[in-house]
All heavy atoms as a GROMACS GRO file, in nm:
protein
  597
    1MET      N    1   0.084  -0.117   0.000
    1MET     CA    2   0.000   0.000   0.000
    1MET      C    3   0.088   0.123   0.000
    1MET      O    4   0.171   0.143   0.088
    1MET     CB    5  -0.089  -0.001   0.123
    1MET     CG    6  -0.186   0.114   0.128
    1MET     SD    7  -0.293   0.089   0.267
    1MET     CE    8  -0.300   0.254   0.326
    2SER      N    9   0.070   0.208  -0.096
    2SER     CA   10   0.151   0.327  -0.111
    2SER      C   11   0.077   0.448  -0.056
    2SER      O   12  -0.041   0.467  -0.082
    2SER     CB   13   0.184   0.349  -0.258
    2SER     OG   14   0.258   0.465  -0.274
    3LEU      N   15   0.148   0.529   0.020
    3LEU     CA   16   0.089   0.650   0.075
    3LEU      C   17   0.104   0.765  -0.023
    3LEU      O   18   0.204   0.774  -0.094
    3LEU     CB   19   0.157   0.687   0.206
    3LEU     CG   20   0.138   0.593   0.324
    3LEU    CD1   21   0.224   0.636   0.441
    3LEU    CD2   22  -0.007   0.592   0.366
    4SER      N   23   0.009   0.854  -0.024
    4SER     CA   24   0.020   0.972  -0.109
    4SER      C   25   0.124   1.067  -0.050
    4SER      O   26   0.166   1.053   0.065
    4SER     CB   27  -0.116   1.043  -0.120
    4SER     OG   28  -0.150   1.102   0.004
    5TYR      N   29   0.162   1.164  -0.128
    5TYR     CA   30   0.262   1.261  -0.084
    5TYR      C   31   0.212   1.338   0.039
    5TYR      O   32   0.286   1.354   0.135
    5TYR     CB   33   0.291   1.358  -0.199
    5TYR     CG   34   0.388   1.468  -0.163
    5TYR    CD1   35   0.524   1.441  -0.153
    5TYR    CD2   36   0.343   1.596  -0.136
    5TYR    CE1   37   0.613   1.540  -0.119
    5TYR    CE2   38   0.431   1.695  -0.102
    5TYR     CZ   39   0.566   1.668  -0.094
    5TYR     OH   40   0.654   1.767  -0.058
    6LYS      N   41   0.086   1.381   0.038
    6LYS     CA   42   0.031   1.455   0.152
    6LYS      C   43   0.025   1.368   0.277
    6LYS      O   44   0.053   1.413   0.387
    6LYS     CB   45  -0.106   1.511   0.119
    6LYS     CG   46  -0.102   1.628   0.025
    6LYS     CD   47  -0.240   1.686   0.006
    6LYS     CE   48  -0.234   1.805  -0.087
    6LYS     NZ   49  -0.363   1.872  -0.100
    7ALA      N   50  -0.012   1.242   0.259
    7ALA     CA   51  -0.018   1.151   0.374
    7ALA      C   52   0.121   1.128   0.432
    7ALA      O   53   0.138   1.124   0.554
    7ALA     CB   54  -0.082   1.019   0.333
    8ARG      N   55   0.222   1.112   0.345
    8ARG     CA   56   0.359   1.094   0.394
    8ARG      C   57   0.406   1.218   0.469
    8ARG      O   58   0.474   1.208   0.571
    8ARG     CB   59   0.453   1.065   0.278
    8ARG     CG   60   0.442   0.925   0.226
    8ARG     CD   61   0.559   0.884   0.138
    8ARG     NE   62   0.627   0.992   0.072
    8ARG     CZ   63   0.619   1.020  -0.058
    8ARG    NH1   64   0.543   0.945  -0.135
    8ARG    NH2   65   0.686   1.119  -0.111
    9ARG      N   66   0.370   1.338   0.420
    9ARG     CA   67   0.409   1.461   0.489
    9ARG      C   68   0.344   1.468   0.626
    9ARG      O   69   0.408   1.506   0.725
    9ARG     CB   70   0.372   1.583   0.407
    9ARG     CG   71   0.467   1.607   0.293
    9ARG     CD   72   0.437   1.735   0.222
    9ARG     NE   73   0.450   1.850   0.309
    9ARG     CZ   74   0.536   1.947   0.292
    9ARG    NH1   75   0.616   1.945   0.189
    9ARG    NH2   76   0.542   2.047   0.376
   10ARG      N   77   0.217   1.433   0.634
   10ARG     CA   78   0.147   1.437   0.764
   10ARG      C   79   0.205   1.335   0.861
   10ARG      O   80   0.228   1.366   0.978
   10ARG     CB   81  -0.002   1.412   0.743
   10ARG     CG   82  -0.073   1.527   0.678
   10ARG     CD   83  -0.222   1.501   0.667
   10ARG     NE   84  -0.285   1.606   0.589
   10ARG     CZ   85  -0.354   1.586   0.480
   10ARG    NH1   86  -0.374   1.464   0.434
   10ARG    NH2   87  -0.407   1.687   0.414
   11TRP      N   88   0.227   1.213   0.814
   11TRP     CA   89   0.283   1.111   0.901
   11TRP      C   90   0.424   1.146   0.946
   11TRP      O   91   0.462   1.120   1.060
   11TRP     CB   92   0.280   0.974   0.835
   11TRP     CG   93   0.148   0.907   0.850
   11TRP    CD1   94   0.058   0.880   0.753
   11TRP    CD2   95   0.089   0.861   0.972
   11TRP    NE1   96  -0.053   0.819   0.806
   11TRP    CE2   97  -0.036   0.806   0.941
   11TRP    CE3   98   0.130   0.861   1.105
   11TRP    CZ2   99  -0.121   0.753   1.037
   11TRP    CZ3  100   0.046   0.807   1.201
   11TRP    CH2  101  -0.077   0.754   1.167
   12SER      N  102   0.504   1.205   0.858
   12SER     CA  103   0.639   1.243   0.898
   12SER      C  104   0.635   1.349   1.006
   12SER      O  105   0.715   1.348   1.099
   12SER     CB  106   0.720   1.289   0.777
   12SER     OG  107   0.666   1.407   0.722
   13LEU      N  108   0.540   1.442   0.997
   13LEU     CA  109   0.526   1.544   1.099
   13LEU      C  110   0.484   1.483   1.233
   13LEU      O  111   0.538   1.518   1.338
   13LEU     CB  112   0.423   1.648   1.054
   13LEU     CG  113   0.410   1.773   1.138
   13LEU    CD1  114   0.542   1.849   1.140
   13LEU    CD2  115   0.299   1.860   1.085
   14VAL      N  116   0.390   1.389   1.230
   14VAL     CA  117   0.347   1.321   1.352
   14VAL      C  118   0.463   1.244   1.414
   14VAL      O  119   0.485   1.249   1.536
   14VAL     CB  120   0.228   1.227   1.323
   14VAL    CG1  121   0.200   1.134   1.440
   14VAL    CG2  122   0.105   1.307   1.287
   15ILE      N  123   0.538   1.176   1.331
   15ILE     CA  124   0.651   1.098   1.382
   15ILE      C  125   0.756   1.188   1.445
   15ILE      O  126   0.808   1.158   1.552
   15ILE     CB  127   0.712   1.012   1.269
   15ILE    CG1  128   0.616   0.901   1.230
   15ILE    CG2  129   0.846   0.954   1.311
   15ILE    CD1  130   0.652   0.830   1.102
   16LEU      N  131   0.786   1.299   1.380
   16LEU     CA  132   0.889   1.389   1.433
   16LEU      C  133   0.843   1.463   1.558
   16LEU      O  134   0.923   1.487   1.649
   16LEU     CB  135   0.933   1.489   1.326
   16LEU     CG  136   1.015   1.430   1.213
   16LEU    CD1  137   1.044   1.536   1.108
   16LEU    CD2  138   1.145   1.372   1.265
   17LEU      N  139   0.716   1.502   1.565
   17LEU     CA  140   0.669   1.580   1.679
   17LEU      C  141   0.626   1.496   1.799
   17LEU      O  142   0.638   1.541   1.912
   17LEU     CB  143   0.552   1.670   1.637
   17LEU     CG  144   0.587   1.782   1.540
   17LEU    CD1  145   0.462   1.859   1.502
   17LEU    CD2  146   0.691   1.875   1.600
   18LEU      N  147   0.578   1.376   1.776
   18LEU     CA  148   0.532   1.291   1.886
   18LEU      C  149   0.618   1.167   1.907
   18LEU      O  150   0.652   1.134   2.020
   18LEU     CB  151   0.387   1.248   1.862
   18LEU     CG  152   0.283   1.360   1.851
   18LEU    CD1  153   0.146   1.301   1.819
   18LEU    CD2  154   0.278   1.441   1.978
   19GLY      N  155   0.652   1.101   1.799
   19GLY     CA  156   0.725   0.974   1.810
   19GLY      C  157   0.870   0.991   1.852
   19GLY      O  158   0.919   0.916   1.938
   20LEU      N  159   0.940   1.087   1.794
   20LEU     CA  160   1.081   1.106   1.827
   20LEU      C  161   1.103   1.147   1.972
   20LEU      O  162   1.187   1.087   2.040
   20LEU     CB  163   1.145   1.205   1.731
   20LEU     CG  164   1.295   1.227   1.747
   20LEU    CD1  165   1.370   1.095   1.734
   20LEU    CD2  166   1.345   1.326   1.645
   21PRO      N  167   1.030   1.245   2.026
   21PRO     CA  168   1.048   1.276   2.169
   21PRO      C  169   1.015   1.157   2.260
   21PRO      O  170   1.084   1.135   2.360
   21PRO     CB  171   0.951   1.392   2.194
   21PRO     CG  172   0.936   1.456   2.062
   21PRO     CD  173   0.943   1.344   1.962
   22ALA      N  174   0.912   1.080   2.227
   22ALA     CA  175   0.879   0.962   2.308
   22ALA      C  176   0.992   0.860   2.301
   22ALA      O  177   1.026   0.797   2.402
   22ALA     CB  178   0.748   0.900   2.259
   23TYR      N  179   1.051   0.843   2.184
   23TYR     CA  180   1.162   0.749   2.168
   23TYR      C  181   1.284   0.796   2.247
   23TYR      O  182   1.354   0.716   2.309
   23TYR     CB  183   1.196   0.734   2.019
   23TYR     CG  184   1.299   0.629   1.992
   23TYR    CD1  185   1.265   0.495   1.991
   23TYR    CD2  186   1.432   0.662   1.969
   23TYR    CE1  187   1.359   0.397   1.966
   23TYR    CE2  188   1.526   0.565   1.944
   23TYR     CZ  189   1.490   0.433   1.942
   23TYR     OH  190   1.584   0.338   1.919
   24ILE      N  191   1.310   0.926   2.247
   24ILE     CA  192   1.424   0.980   2.323
   24ILE      C  193   1.403   0.957   2.472
   24ILE      O  194   1.496   0.914   2.542
   24ILE     CB  195   1.442   1.130   2.291
   24ILE    CG1  196   1.492   1.147   2.148
   24ILE    CG2  197   1.537   1.195   2.390
   24ILE    CD1  198   1.491   1.290   2.100
   25VAL      N  199   1.284   0.983   2.521
   25VAL     CA  200   1.255   0.961   2.663
   25VAL      C  201   1.272   0.814   2.698
   25VAL      O  202   1.330   0.778   2.801
   25VAL     CB  203   1.114   1.012   2.698
   25VAL    CG1  204   1.071   0.965   2.836
   25VAL    CG2  205   1.109   1.163   2.689
   26ALA      N  206   1.224   0.725   2.612
   26ALA     CA  207   1.237   0.581   2.638
   26ALA      C  208   1.384   0.539   2.637
   26ALA      O  209   1.427   0.461   2.724
   26ALA     CB  210   1.160   0.502   2.533
   27ALA      N  211   1.464   0.590   2.544
   27ALA     CA  212   1.605   0.553   2.537
   27ALA      C  213   1.681   0.602   2.660
   27ALA      O  214   1.763   0.529   2.718
   27ALA     CB  215   1.668   0.610   2.410
   28VAL      N  216   1.655   0.725   2.702
   28VAL     CA  217   1.722   0.779   2.820
   28VAL      C  218   1.679   0.703   2.946
   28VAL      O  219   1.762   0.675   3.034
   28VAL     CB  220   1.694   0.930   2.833
   28VAL    CG1  221   1.741   0.984   2.966
   28VAL    CG2  222   1.760   1.005   2.719
   29THR      N  223   1.551   0.668   2.955
   29THR     CA  224   1.503   0.593   3.070
   29THR      C  225   1.569   0.456   3.079
   29THR      O  226   1.613   0.413   3.187
   29THR     CB  227   1.349   0.577   3.062
   29THR    OG1  228   1.290   0.706   3.056
   29THR    CG2  229   1.296   0.501   3.181
   30VAL      N  230   1.580   0.388   2.967
   30VAL     CA  231   1.645   0.256   2.966
   30VAL      C  232   1.792   0.269   3.005
   30VAL      O  233   1.844   0.189   3.083
   30VAL     CB  234   1.630   0.189   2.828
   30VAL    CG1  235   1.720   0.068   2.814
   30VAL    CG2  236   1.485   0.151   2.804
   31MET      N  237   1.860   0.371   2.954
   31MET     CA  238   2.001   0.391   2.989
   31MET      C  239   2.017   0.423   3.137
   31MET      O  240   2.115   0.380   3.200
   31MET     CB  241   2.063   0.501   2.904
   31MET     CG  242   2.084   0.462   2.760
   31MET     SD  243   2.193   0.319   2.739
   31MET     CE  244   2.347   0.388   2.793
   32ASN      N  245   1.923   0.497   3.196
   32ASN     CA  246   1.931   0.527   3.339
   32ASN      C  247   1.906   0.402   3.424
   32ASN      O  248   1.966   0.386   3.530
   32ASN     CB  249   1.831   0.636   3.376
   32ASN     CG  250   1.876   0.772   3.331
   32ASN    OD1  251   1.995   0.797   3.313
   32ASN    ND2  252   1.782   0.861   3.312
   33ILE      N  253   1.818   0.315   3.377
   33ILE     CA  254   1.791   0.192   3.451
   33ILE      C  255   1.914   0.101   3.449
   33ILE      O  256   1.945   0.035   3.549
   33ILE     CB  257   1.669   0.120   3.391
   33ILE    CG1  258   1.542   0.199   3.422
   33ILE    CG2  259   1.657  -0.023   3.442
   33ILE    CD1  260   1.418   0.148   3.351
   34LEU      N  261   1.986   0.098   3.336
   34LEU     CA  262   2.104   0.013   3.323
   34LEU      C  263   2.223   0.063   3.403
   34LEU      O  264   2.319  -0.010   3.423
   34LEU     CB  265   2.143   0.000   3.176
   34LEU     CG  266   2.042  -0.070   3.086
   34LEU    CD1  267   2.091  -0.069   2.943
   34LEU    CD2  268   2.019  -0.212   3.133
   35GLY      N  269   2.219   0.186   3.447
   35GLY     CA  270   2.333   0.241   3.520
   35GLY      C  271   2.422   0.322   3.427
   35GLY      O  272   2.391   0.344   3.310
   36ARG      N  273   2.534   0.367   3.479
   36ARG     CA  274   2.625   0.452   3.402
   36ARG      C  275   2.741   0.369   3.346
   36ARG      O  276   2.838   0.342   3.415
   36ARG     CB  277   2.678   0.563   3.492
   36ARG     CG  278   2.766   0.662   3.428
   36ARG     CD  279   2.687   0.756   3.343
   36ARG     NE  280   2.778   0.848   3.277
   36ARG     CZ  281   2.742   0.962   3.228
   36ARG    NH1  282   2.618   0.999   3.235
   36ARG    NH2  283   2.830   1.039   3.168
   37PRO      N  284   2.732   0.328   3.217
   37PRO     CA  285   2.842   0.255   3.155
   37PRO      C  286   2.955   0.352   3.119
   37PRO      O  287   2.939   0.473   3.130
   37PRO     CB  288   2.779   0.194   3.030
   37PRO     CG  289   2.670   0.288   2.995
   37PRO     CD  290   2.619   0.342   3.125
   38PRO      N  291   3.069   0.301   3.074
   38PRO     CA  292   3.175   0.390   3.026
   38PRO      C  293   3.123   0.481   2.914
   38PRO      O  294   3.030   0.445   2.840
   38PRO     CB  295   3.282   0.296   2.973
   38PRO     CG  296   3.255   0.166   3.041
   38PRO     CD  297   3.108   0.161   3.069
   39ILE      N  298   3.182   0.599   2.903
   39ILE     CA  299   3.131   0.701   2.811
   39ILE      C  300   3.130   0.653   2.666
   39ILE      O  301   3.038   0.684   2.591
   39ILE     CB  302   3.210   0.833   2.826
   39ILE    CG1  303   3.140   0.947   2.752
   39ILE    CG2  304   3.352   0.817   2.778
   39ILE    CD1  305   3.016   0.994   2.817
   40TRP      N  306   3.228   0.574   2.625
   40TRP     CA  307   3.231   0.528   2.486
   40TRP      C  308   3.120   0.428   2.459
   40TRP      O  309   3.064   0.423   2.349
   40TRP     CB  310   3.369   0.472   2.449
   40TRP     CG  311   3.413   0.356   2.535
   40TRP    CD1  312   3.479   0.361   2.653
   40TRP    CD2  313   3.391   0.218   2.508
   40TRP    NE1  314   3.500   0.237   2.704
   40TRP    CE2  315   3.447   0.145   2.615
   40TRP    CE3  316   3.331   0.149   2.406
   40TRP    CZ2  317   3.443   0.007   2.621
   40TRP    CZ3  318   3.328   0.010   2.412
   40TRP    CH2  319   3.384  -0.059   2.518
   41VAL      N  320   3.084   0.348   2.558
   41VAL     CA  321   2.971   0.254   2.543
   41VAL      C  322   2.840   0.332   2.535
   41VAL      O  323   2.754   0.305   2.450
   41VAL     CB  324   2.968   0.152   2.659
   41VAL    CG1  325   2.841   0.068   2.652
   41VAL    CG2  326   3.092   0.066   2.658
   42GLU      N  327   2.827   0.431   2.624
   42GLU     CA  328   2.706   0.513   2.625
   42GLU      C  329   2.690   0.588   2.493
   42GLU      O  330   2.581   0.594   2.436
   42GLU     CB  331   2.713   0.611   2.741
   42GLU     CG  332   2.587   0.686   2.766
   42GLU     CD  333   2.594   0.771   2.892
   42GLU    OE1  334   2.696   0.768   2.962
   42GLU    OE2  335   2.495   0.841   2.918
   43LEU      N  336   2.798   0.643   2.442
   43LEU     CA  337   2.794   0.713   2.314
   43LEU      C  338   2.755   0.619   2.201
   43LEU      O  339   2.672   0.653   2.116
   43LEU     CB  340   2.930   0.778   2.284
   43LEU     CG  341   2.940   0.851   2.151
   43LEU    CD1  342   2.850   0.972   2.150
   43LEU    CD2  343   3.084   0.889   2.124
   44GLY      N  344   2.812   0.500   2.202
   44GLY     CA  345   2.778   0.401   2.100
   44GLY      C  346   2.632   0.361   2.103
   44GLY      O  347   2.568   0.346   1.999
   45VAL      N  348   2.578   0.345   2.222
   45VAL     CA  349   2.436   0.308   2.236
   45VAL      C  350   2.348   0.420   2.184
   45VAL      O  351   2.253   0.396   2.107
   45VAL     CB  352   2.402   0.274   2.383
   45VAL    CG1  353   2.252   0.264   2.404
   45VAL    CG2  354   2.472   0.147   2.426
   46TYR      N  355   2.377   0.544   2.221
   46TYR     CA  356   2.295   0.657   2.175
   46TYR      C  357   2.306   0.677   2.024
   46TYR      O  358   2.206   0.706   1.958
   46TYR     CB  359   2.332   0.785   2.248
   46TYR     CG  360   2.277   0.793   2.388
   46TYR    CD1  361   2.359   0.822   2.496
   46TYR    CD2  362   2.142   0.771   2.413
   46TYR    CE1  363   2.309   0.830   2.625
   46TYR    CE2  364   2.091   0.776   2.541
   46TYR     CZ  365   2.175   0.807   2.646
   46TYR     OH  366   2.124   0.813   2.773
   47VAL      N  367   2.423   0.661   1.968
   47VAL     CA  368   2.439   0.674   1.823
   47VAL      C  369   2.363   0.561   1.752
   47VAL      O  370   2.293   0.584   1.653
   47VAL     CB  371   2.588   0.675   1.782
   47VAL    CG1  372   2.605   0.658   1.632
   47VAL    CG2  373   2.654   0.803   1.829
   48GLY      N  374   2.375   0.440   1.803
   48GLY     CA  375   2.303   0.328   1.745
   48GLY      C  376   2.152   0.346   1.752
   48GLY      O  377   2.081   0.325   1.654
   49LEU      N  378   2.102   0.390   1.867
   49LEU     CA  379   1.959   0.414   1.881
   49LEU      C  380   1.914   0.530   1.793
   49LEU      O  381   1.802   0.530   1.743
   49LEU     CB  382   1.924   0.442   2.027
   49LEU     CG  383   1.934   0.323   2.122
   49LEU    CD1  384   1.910   0.368   2.265
   49LEU    CD2  385   1.836   0.215   2.084
   50GLY      N  386   2.000   0.628   1.773
   50GLY     CA  387   1.967   0.741   1.687
   50GLY      C  388   1.950   0.701   1.543
   50GLY      O  389   1.871   0.760   1.469
   51VAL      N  390   2.023   0.600   1.498
   51VAL     CA  391   2.009   0.553   1.361
   51VAL      C  392   1.893   0.455   1.350
   51VAL      O  393   1.814   0.459   1.255
   51VAL     CB  394   2.141   0.487   1.315
   51VAL    CG1  395   2.123   0.418   1.181
   51VAL    CG2  396   2.253   0.590   1.308
   52ILE      N  397   1.878   0.369   1.448
   52ILE     CA  398   1.778   0.262   1.443
   52ILE      C  399   1.635   0.316   1.442
   52ILE      O  400   1.548   0.260   1.376
   52ILE     CB  401   1.798   0.164   1.560
   52ILE    CG1  402   1.925   0.084   1.536
   52ILE    CG2  403   1.679   0.072   1.576
   52ILE    CD1  404   1.964  -0.004   1.653
   53TRP      N  405   1.608   0.428   1.510
   53TRP     CA  406   1.470   0.477   1.517
   53TRP      C  407   1.416   0.516   1.380
   53TRP      O  408   1.296   0.506   1.356
   53TRP     CB  409   1.456   0.595   1.614
   53TRP     CG  410   1.495   0.727   1.554
   53TRP    CD1  411   1.618   0.784   1.556
   53TRP    CD2  412   1.411   0.816   1.480
   53TRP    NE1  413   1.616   0.903   1.490
   53TRP    CE2  414   1.490   0.926   1.442
   53TRP    CE3  415   1.277   0.814   1.443
   53TRP    CZ2  416   1.440   1.031   1.369
   53TRP    CZ3  417   1.228   0.920   1.370
   53TRP    CH2  418   1.308   1.027   1.334
   54ALA      N  419   1.502   0.561   1.291
   54ALA     CA  420   1.456   0.610   1.161
   54ALA      C  421   1.440   0.499   1.056
   54ALA      O  422   1.370   0.520   0.957
   54ALA     CB  423   1.552   0.716   1.110
   55LEU      N  424   1.503   0.387   1.074
   55LEU     CA  425   1.498   0.282   0.972
   55LEU      C  426   1.357   0.234   0.937
   55LEU      O  427   1.324   0.219   0.819
   55LEU     CB  428   1.587   0.165   1.013
   55LEU     CG  429   1.737   0.194   1.012
   55LEU    CD1  430   1.814   0.072   1.059
   55LEU    CD2  431   1.784   0.239   0.876
   56PRO      N  432   1.268   0.210   1.034
   56PRO     CA  433   1.134   0.165   0.996
   56PRO      C  434   1.053   0.272   0.921
   56PRO      O  435   0.958   0.241   0.851
   56PRO     CB  436   1.066   0.133   1.129
   56PRO     CG  437   1.173   0.125   1.228
   56PRO     CD  438   1.288   0.206   1.178
   57PHE      N  439   1.092   0.399   0.936
   57PHE     CA  440   1.016   0.508   0.877
   57PHE      C  441   1.082   0.566   0.753
   57PHE      O  442   1.042   0.672   0.705
   57PHE     CB  443   0.996   0.620   0.980
   57PHE     CG  444   0.933   0.572   1.108
   57PHE    CD1  445   1.002   0.577   1.227
   57PHE    CD2  446   0.805   0.519   1.108
   57PHE    CE1  447   0.944   0.533   1.344
   57PHE    CE2  448   0.746   0.474   1.224
   57PHE     CZ  449   0.817   0.480   1.342
   58LYS      N  450   1.181   0.498   0.701
   58LYS     CA  451   1.257   0.550   0.587
   58LYS      C  452   1.166   0.577   0.468
   58LYS      O  453   1.181   0.679   0.400
   58LYS     CB  454   1.368   0.452   0.550
   58LYS     CG  455   1.462   0.502   0.444
   58LYS     CD  456   1.584   0.414   0.430
   58LYS     CE  457   1.552   0.274   0.392
   58LYS     NZ  458   1.669   0.194   0.358
   59PHE      N  459   1.070   0.491   0.440
   59PHE     CA  460   0.983   0.510   0.325
   59PHE      C  461   0.890   0.629   0.342
   59PHE      O  462   0.846   0.689   0.245
   59PHE     CB  463   0.903   0.383   0.296
   59PHE     CG  464   0.792   0.357   0.393
   59PHE    CD1  465   0.662   0.396   0.365
   59PHE    CD2  466   0.817   0.292   0.512
   59PHE    CE1  467   0.560   0.372   0.454
   59PHE    CE2  468   0.715   0.267   0.602
   59PHE     CZ  469   0.586   0.308   0.573
   60ILE      N  470   0.859   0.666   0.466
   60ILE     CA  471   0.773   0.782   0.490
   60ILE      C  472   0.849   0.911   0.466
   60ILE      O  473   0.797   1.006   0.407
   60ILE     CB  474   0.715   0.778   0.633
   60ILE    CG1  475   0.617   0.661   0.645
   60ILE    CG2  476   0.645   0.909   0.668
   60ILE    CD1  477   0.563   0.640   0.783
   61PHE      N  478   0.975   0.917   0.511
   61PHE     CA  479   1.052   1.039   0.500
   61PHE      C  480   1.111   1.062   0.361
   61PHE      O  481   1.150   1.174   0.329
   61PHE     CB  482   1.166   1.040   0.602
   61PHE     CG  483   1.118   1.051   0.744
   61PHE    CD1  484   1.138   0.948   0.833
   61PHE    CD2  485   1.052   1.164   0.787
   61PHE    CE1  486   1.095   0.958   0.964
   61PHE    CE2  487   1.008   1.175   0.917
   61PHE     CZ  488   1.029   1.072   1.005
   62ARG      N  489   1.116   0.960   0.279
   62ARG     CA  490   1.178   0.972   0.147
   62ARG      C  491   1.099   1.066   0.058
   62ARG      O  492   0.982   1.045   0.031
   62ARG     CB  493   1.190   0.837   0.080
   62ARG     CG  494   1.258   0.845  -0.056
   62ARG     CD  495   1.293   0.712  -0.111
   62ARG     NE  496   1.403   0.657  -0.030
   62ARG     CZ  497   1.417   0.529   0.000
   62ARG    NH1  498   1.330   0.443  -0.043
   62ARG    NH2  499   1.518   0.488   0.072
   63GLY      N  500   1.163   1.175   0.011
   63GLY     CA  501   1.103   1.268  -0.082
   63GLY      C  502   1.010   1.370  -0.023
   63GLY      O  503   0.947   1.446  -0.096
   64VAL      N  504   0.999   1.376   0.110
   64VAL     CA  505   0.906   1.469   0.173
   64VAL      C  506   0.952   1.614   0.157
   64VAL      O  507   0.870   1.704   0.144
   64VAL     CB  508   0.887   1.433   0.323
   64VAL    CG1  509   0.810   1.539   0.396
   64VAL    CG2  510   0.816   1.301   0.334
   65GLY      N  511   1.080   1.638   0.152
   65GLY     CA  512   1.131   1.774   0.140
   65GLY      C  513   1.127   1.829  -0.002
   65GLY      O  514   1.156   1.946  -0.023
   66LYS      N  515   1.090   1.748  -0.097
   66LYS     CA  516   1.085   1.792  -0.236
   66LYS      C  517   0.944   1.840  -0.271
   66LYS      O  518   0.851   1.826  -0.194
   66LYS     CB  519   1.124   1.677  -0.328
   66LYS     CG  520   1.265   1.630  -0.308
   66LYS     CD  521   1.299   1.518  -0.401
   66LYS     CE  522   1.441   1.470  -0.372
   66LYS     NZ  523   1.476   1.358  -0.457
   67ALA      N  524   0.931   1.896  -0.389
   67ALA     CA  525   0.800   1.943  -0.434
   67ALA      C  526   0.706   1.824  -0.455
   67ALA      O  527   0.750   1.712  -0.483
   67ALA     CB  528   0.816   2.020  -0.564
   68ASP      N  529   0.578   1.851  -0.445
   68ASP     CA  530   0.476   1.747  -0.462
   68ASP      C  531   0.480   1.694  -0.605
   68ASP      O  532   0.456   1.768  -0.700
   68ASP     CB  533   0.338   1.804  -0.432
   68ASP     CG  534   0.228   1.700  -0.431
   68ASP    OD1  535   0.257   1.584  -0.463
   68ASP    OD2  536   0.115   1.736  -0.395
   69PRO      N  537   0.511   1.565  -0.622
   69PRO     CA  538   0.518   1.510  -0.758
   69PRO      C  539   0.381   1.498  -0.824
   69PRO      O  540   0.372   1.490  -0.946
   69PRO     CB  541   0.581   1.373  -0.738
   69PRO     CG  542   0.551   1.337  -0.597
   69PRO     CD  543   0.545   1.466  -0.522
   70ASP      N  544   0.274   1.498  -0.746
   70ASP     CA  545   0.139   1.484  -0.801
   70ASP      C  546   0.075   1.618  -0.835
   70ASP      O  547  -0.029   1.622  -0.899
   70ASP     CB  548   0.049   1.409  -0.704
   70ASP     CG  549   0.102   1.270  -0.674
   70ASP    OD1  550   0.162   1.210  -0.765
   70ASP    OD2  551   0.081   1.221  -0.562
   71ALA      N  552   0.136   1.727  -0.792
   71ALA     CA  553   0.077   1.861  -0.816
   71ALA      C  554   0.095   1.900  -0.962
   71ALA      O  555   0.191   1.861  -1.028
   71ALA     CB  556   0.144   1.963  -0.726
   72ALA      N  557   0.001   1.978  -1.010
   72ALA     CA  558   0.010   2.027  -1.147
   72ALA      C  559   0.125   2.128  -1.155
   72ALA      O  560   0.142   2.211  -1.066
   72ALA     CB  561  -0.121   2.094  -1.187
   73PRO      N  562   0.204   2.122  -1.260
   73PRO     CA  563   0.315   2.215  -1.272
   73PRO      C  564   0.265   2.357  -1.289
   73PRO      O  565   0.164   2.382  -1.355
   73PRO     CB  566   0.391   2.168  -1.396
   73PRO     CG  567   0.296   2.082  -1.471
   73PRO     CD  568   0.198   2.029  -1.370
   74LYS      N  569   0.335   2.451  -1.227
   74LYS     CA  570   0.298   2.591  -1.240
   74LYS      C  571   0.352   2.643  -1.372
   74LYS      O  572   0.472   2.646  -1.394
   74LYS     CB  573   0.356   2.672  -1.123
   74LYS     CG  574   0.294   2.637  -0.991
   74LYS     CD  575   0.346   2.724  -0.881
   74LYS     CE  576   0.282   2.687  -0.749
   74LYS     NZ  577   0.328   2.771  -0.640
   75GLY      N  578   0.263   2.682  -1.456
   75GLY     CA  579   0.302   2.728  -1.589
   75GLY      C  580   0.281   2.877  -1.604
   75GLY      O  581   0.228   2.945  -1.514
   76ASP      N  582   0.322   2.928  -1.715
   76ASP     CA  583   0.300   3.069  -1.745
   76ASP      C  584   0.157   3.089  -1.791
   76ASP      O  585   0.107   3.020  -1.878
   76ASP     CB  586   0.396   3.115  -1.855
   76ASP     CG  587   0.541   3.105  -1.810
   76ASP    OD1  588   0.573   3.169  -1.709
   76ASP    OD2  589   0.619   3.032  -1.874
   77ASP      N  590   0.089   3.185  -1.730
   77ASP     CA  591  -0.050   3.214  -1.768
   77ASP      C  592  -0.056   3.336  -1.853
   77ASP      O  593   0.009   3.428  -1.848
   77ASP     CB  594  -0.139   3.232  -1.646
   77ASP     CG  595  -0.161   3.096  -1.576
   77ASP    OD1  596  -0.158   2.994  -1.645
   77ASP    OD2  597  -0.182   3.096  -1.455
   0.00000   0.00000   0.00000
């Protein structure tokens, strides 16, 4: 099932405004529960989690910053 350009833009906004902060809170909470590992381990975990959160949503974010491919081209009137 393919999402339209407008639907992808809306979902990307929802993911960035609601999903990403929730994911950050969850990652920090898990790291606090595990205790304070060495700084290089902690950095590696945060970098890994920073990349992993976006992988399932890659198809939603692809092409969102470009012009709407379905819109009629603006011509000279």
